[in-house]
N, C-alpha and C positions, 0 to 999 in steps of 0.2 A: 503494499500499501502505498504511495507515493503520498507523501505532506509539505505544503509551503508553509515556511513558514516569513513573517513579514515585521521588520520594527518601524514602525508607523509614525513618522515626525512629520512637523508643519509643513518643513523644507521637502525633505524625503523619504522613503519611503526604500529599506534594506530591505530585499529579497536571494531568499535562501532557499533551497529545496532536497528531500532528501533523497535518497537512495532508493533504489523501487524495492528493498526488503524494511525502508523502514528500520537501517541502523544506524548512517552517518549522515549528515548534513553538508553542504557545501554552500556559500556563497555564490548566486547568481546573478545579481543587477543590482545599482540603484535605480531607483525611477524619481527623475528631479519632479517636483511637483508645479516649479514654475516653469518647466519644456514639456510634460508634457501634458495633455490637455484633459485626458480622461486616466487619469491612473487606476480607475477601477478595472476598465475596458483593459489595460494593456494588463495585469492581474489576470484579468478572466482570458486573454491569450494565453498567456504563460499556464494557466491550468487545465487548457482545451491541447497544448501543446504536451506538458509534462501527464498529460490525466490524474491530475489531483482529485485525492479522494477526502481529506480535509487542509480547513485551517490553522494557524497556530500564527493568533499574534501580541507580538510583545506587550505586555502591561506594563507601564514605569507606575513603579511603588515610592514611595517619600522610603528612606530607613525605617520610620518605624513603624511603616505597614498600609498606610495611609492610601489616600488616593488622591492627587492634584492636578491642576485643572489637562496638564498633559494625558495622566492617566482617563480622566474624563472623554480626553478627544479621541485616545485609544479605544473606548467603551462604543464611543459613535460609530466608530470604522470599521468595528468588528460587526455590530450590527444593523448595519450597511451592507456589509459581504455577506453575510447568513442570509438576509433581504434578496439581494441581487442571486446570492449566486448557488443558492439552493444547497451548502455543501455545512456539515458539521465545523462551528468555530469554537477555536479556545482560545480562553485570557492568558497567557502564561507568563509572570511575575519575571523580570528580564531587567530587574536590579542589578547594576552592575556590569551590562555584559558591554557597554559600549566603552567603559574603562577598560575592562577585558579585554577587547578589542585594540582600544590604542597602545597601552602597556606591551602586547604582543606586538604590534606594529612599529614601537618605539625600540626594540630589546629587536629586532631584527633591522635595525638603523632604516626603514622605509624612509624614503622626505615626507615633511611636510604637506604636497602638494600632491603625492601620490596617497599617502594616509584620507585625506579628504576625499578623495574619490572611491577608496576601499572601505573606509570604516564602517558605513552602514548597514554591506551588505557581508561585512566579516562581523559584525553583532548579531544582523539576525541570524547567521550559521550558528554564533555562540549559542543565542535562546532558542535554535528552534535544536540542537541537540541537547539541550538541556531538556527537552520534553520528548527528543525520544529514547533517552537513557530511561525518565522516569519511568516511561510505558514496557520497559523491556526490563522493568523488574520484578 
């Protein structure tokens, strides 16, 4: 079963995809919402292309577990996806995924410009991998 992971942000959406077995996640692309007129349309294309059966959307929570404005936006985004695509949508705690991705890229000595281009899809891959690991137990 293939699952798509989405790291939703006001400007960009990081996209990751699981393998066919649902074991590993790989960063796929970044959808820039200022460039792509219909981001949900692009996500729909990817879902059809990869025959996705479920969606995981990162839910940014505050460190104390509460949900702030960014989290509310992600919940609304997940609800829109659920209505439009008729697929199961799972919200998944994404605390520290971007921090983890940033640290990994810094340790790999990736340039600031390149980091900006890949950070969102890497964060999506980290959150999707976290989800996959939890359901495989």
